[in-house]
C-alpha positions in Angstrom: -15.7 -0.2 38.7 -17.1 -2.3 35.8 -18.4 0.8 34.1 -14.9 2.4 34.4 -13.2 -0.7 33.0 -15.7 -0.9 30.1 -15.1 2.8 29.4 -11.3 2.3 29.4 -11.7 -0.7 27.1 -13.7 1.4 24.6 -11.1 4.2 24.7 -8.2 1.7 24.1 -10.1 0.0 21.3 -10.9 3.4 19.6 -7.2 4.4 20.0 -6.0 1.2 18.5 -8.4 1.5 15.6 -7.3 5.1 15.0 -3.7 4.1 14.9 -4.4 1.1 12.6 -6.3 3.3 10.1 -4.0 6.3 10.1 -3.3 7.2 6.5 -6.3 5.3 5.3 -9.6 6.5 3.7 -13.0 5.2 5.0 -15.3 4.0 2.2 -19.0 3.7 2.8 -21.0 0.6 2.2 -22.4 0.4 -1.3 -23.0 -1.7 -4.4 -20.6 -2.5 -7.1 -21.3 -3.9 -10.6 -18.6 -6.4 -11.3 -16.9 -6.5 -14.7 -17.3 -10.2 -15.0 -21.0 -11.2 -14.9 -22.0 -13.1 -11.8 -25.3 -14.6 -10.5 -26.3 -11.1 -9.3 -25.9 -7.9 -11.3 -24.5 -6.0 -8.4 -22.5 -7.0 -5.3 -22.9 -5.5 -1.8 -19.7 -4.0 -0.5 -19.4 -3.5 3.2 -17.8 -0.4 4.6 -14.0 -0.6 4.8 -10.8 1.4 5.0 -8.2 1.5 2.3 -4.7 3.1 2.2 -4.9 6.6 0.7 -1.6 5.9 -1.1 0.4 2.9 -2.2 2.9 1.3 0.3 6.3 3.0 -0.2 9.9 1.7 -0.3 10.5 3.4 3.1 7.5 1.6 4.7 8.4 -1.7 3.2 12.0 -1.3 4.4 10.7 -0.7 7.9 8.8 -4.0 7.6 11.8 -5.9 6.3 14.0 -4.6 9.1 11.6 -5.9 11.7 10.9 -9.1 9.7 14.3 -10.2 8.3 12.8 -13.4 6.9 11.4 -11.1 4.2 14.7 -9.6 3.2 15.5 -10.5 -0.3 18.5 -12.7 0.6 16.3 -14.7 3.0 13.0 -15.2 1.1 12.6 -18.6 -0.6 11.7 -18.4 -4.3 8.5 -20.3 -3.5 7.4 -17.0 -1.9 9.1 -14.5 -4.1 10.9 -15.0 -7.4 14.5 -14.0 -8.3 13.5 -10.3 -9.0 12.1 -9.7 -5.5 13.2 -6.2 -4.4 15.7 -6.2 -7.3 15.6 -2.4 -7.4 17.1 -2.3 -4.0 20.9 -2.6 -4.6 21.6 -3.6 -1.0 19.7 -6.4 0.8 18.0 -4.3 3.5 18.7 -0.7 2.8 17.5 2.0 0.4 19.8 4.7 1.9 21.9 4.5 -1.2 18.9 5.5 -3.4 17.1 8.1 -1.3 15.1 9.2 -4.3 13.0 6.0 -4.2 12.2 6.1 -0.5 8.8 7.6 -0.9 8.0 6.0 -4.3 5.6 3.0 -4.4 7.5 -0.2 -3.6 7.4 -2.6 -6.5 9.0 -6.0 -7.2 7.1 -7.5 -4.3 5.2 -10.8 -4.4 1.7 -11.4 -3.2 3.0 -13.3 -0.3 5.2 -10.4 0.8 2.5 -7.9 0.3 0.1 -10.0 2.4 2.7 -10.4 5.1 3.3 -6.6 5.2 -0.5 -5.9 5.6 -1.0 -8.5 8.3 2.0 -7.3 10.2 0.4 -3.9 10.3 -3.0 -5.3 11.4 -4.5 -4.9 7.9 -5.1 -7.1 4.8 -5.0 -6.8 1.1 -8.2 -5.5 -0.5 -10.4 -8.0 -2.4 -10.8 -7.5 -6.1 -14.3 -6.2 -5.6 -13.2 -3.8 -2.9 -10.3 -2.5 -5.0 -12.5 -2.0 -8.1 -15.2 -0.3 -6.0 -12.7 2.1 -4.6 -11.1 2.6 -8.0 -14.4 3.4 -9.7 -14.7 6.8 -8.1 -14.1 9.7 -10.6 -11.1 11.9 -10.2 -11.8 15.0 -8.2 -13.3 17.7 -10.4 -14.6 15.1 -13.0 -18.3 14.6 -13.5 -18.4 12.3 -16.6 -18.0 8.6 -15.8 -16.9 7.9 -19.4 -14.0 10.3 -19.0 -12.5 8.0 -16.3 -12.3 5.1 -18.8 -10.7 7.3 -21.3 -8.2 8.6 -18.7 -7.3 5.1 -17.6 -6.8 3.8 -21.2 -4.6 6.9 -21.9 -2.5 6.1 -18.8 -2.3 2.4 -19.8 -1.1 3.3 -23.3 1.8 5.4 -22.0 5.0 4.1 -20.4 4.5 3.5 -16.7 6.5 6.0 -14.5 10.0 5.1 -13.4 10.2 3.2 -10.1 11.9 6.3 -8.6 9.0 8.6 -9.4 7.1 9.8 -6.4 4.8 12.4 -8.1 1.1 11.6 -7.8 -1.1 11.2 -10.9 -4.5 12.0 -9.5 -6.8 11.8 -6.4 -10.3 10.4 -6.7 -13.5 11.6 -5.1 -13.0 9.3 -2.1 -9.6 11.0 -1.4 -7.6 8.0 -2.6 -4.4 8.6 -4.7 -3.3 6.9 -7.9 -5.4 3.8 -8.2 -4.7 4.1 -11.9 -1.8 5.5 -13.8 1.0 4.8 -11.3 1.7 1.1 -10.7 -0.4 -2.1 -10.8 -1.6 -3.3 -7.4 -2.0 -6.7 -5.8 -5.4 -7.8 -4.5 -6.1 -10.7 -2.1 -8.0 -12.8 -4.6 -6.0 -11.9 -7.7 -6.2 -15.6 -8.9 -9.9 -15.9 -8.7 -11.7 -14.7 -11.9 -15.4 -15.0 -11.1 -17.9 -15.4 -13.9 -21.3 -16.7 -14.5 -21.8 -20.1 -16.1 -25.4 -21.2 -16.1 -25.8 -19.6 -12.6 -22.7 -21.4 -11.2 -19.6 -19.5 -10.1 -16.1 -20.9 -10.8 -12.7 -20.0 -9.4 -11.1 -20.9 -12.7 -10.4 -18.5 -15.5 -13.0 -19.3 -18.2 -11.8 -20.7 -21.5 -11.5 -17.9 -24.0 -11.5 -15.2 -21.4 -8.6 -13.4 -23.1 -10.2 -13.8 -26.6 -13.3 -12.5 -28.2 -15.6 -14.8 -26.2 -14.6 -12.9 -23.1 -17.1 -10.1 -24.1 -19.9 -12.6 -23.5 -19.0 -12.7 -19.8 -18.3 -8.9 -19.4 -20.9 -6.6 -18.0 -19.5 -3.8 -20.3 -17.8 -5.2 -23.4 -16.5 -1.7 -24.2 -14.7 -1.3 -20.9 -11.2 -2.2 -22.3 -9.4 -0.8 -19.2 -11.1 -3.5 -17.0 -10.2 -6.2 -19.6 -6.6 -5.2 -19.2 -6.7 -5.3 -15.4 -8.5 -8.7 -15.2 -6.2 -10.2 -17.9 -3.1 -8.9 -16.0 -4.3 -10.3 -12.7 -5.1 -13.6 -14.3 -1.5 -13.9 -15.6 0.0 -13.7 -12.1 1.2 -16.3 -9.6 1.7 -15.6 -5.9 5.5 -15.5 -6.0 5.7 -13.3 -9.1 7.4 -9.9 -8.8 6.8 -7.3 -11.5 8.7 -4.0 -11.9 5.4 -2.0 -12.0 3.4 -4.0 -9.5 3.0 -2.7 -5.9 0.1 -2.7 -3.4 -1.9 -0.9 -0.8 -3.6 -2.3 2.3 -7.2 -2.4 3.4 -9.0 -2.9 6.8 -12.5 -3.7 7.9 -14.7 -0.8 9.2 -15.3 -2.9 12.4 -13.8 -5.9 14.1 -16.8 -8.1 13.2 -16.0 -8.1 9.4 
């Protein structure tokens, strides 16, 4: 009887994990070289799951309908500023703009993005996890320098309209549009880690956005990473941005 119960528990756990990670991509454990120098040259990344695509307006609407406290008329500005979901003309419906249903949701705060992920049994990826996942080359590419060039080219162009659903590219992990579509929240967006005489700090170093920033960068020529880190450093948790969305992550096992 105990063996039967244990077997059923394993089946239920596996079924729940499969449901939780549907639409996600498994990433293997590995090492990642952070853009901002730290006490170690590389960081160990544990295996984890990440959404294959950014969260859409349709998915976020489903969340709001089940959690009305996150409707734009109910959310205090301490958790989301005045532009929260401003591209939704109605408080809790996108039926009037069907063209944006499957486009990445934007104008969402960090608090709202975190709440969405937690409601779905997930979490926001950390900066290191996001950068690790985003460092994979586009499918068909073999030159690592070409990714930097592609990203800079995307950054130099006008970001796509919030109604655009067309994908930009898929990387070798099978993840879509980590660059070139919309910016994305990470769980620790406000923690810029750097090395200072072997000590880590959670504060943005003085001069980070000026020439002295190159002293703390692992690759002073990686301008695309400078842009991402500077953008993250400019944010606050209740900020909403017209080109800022998110995707969720999940641990590979319950012990993480």
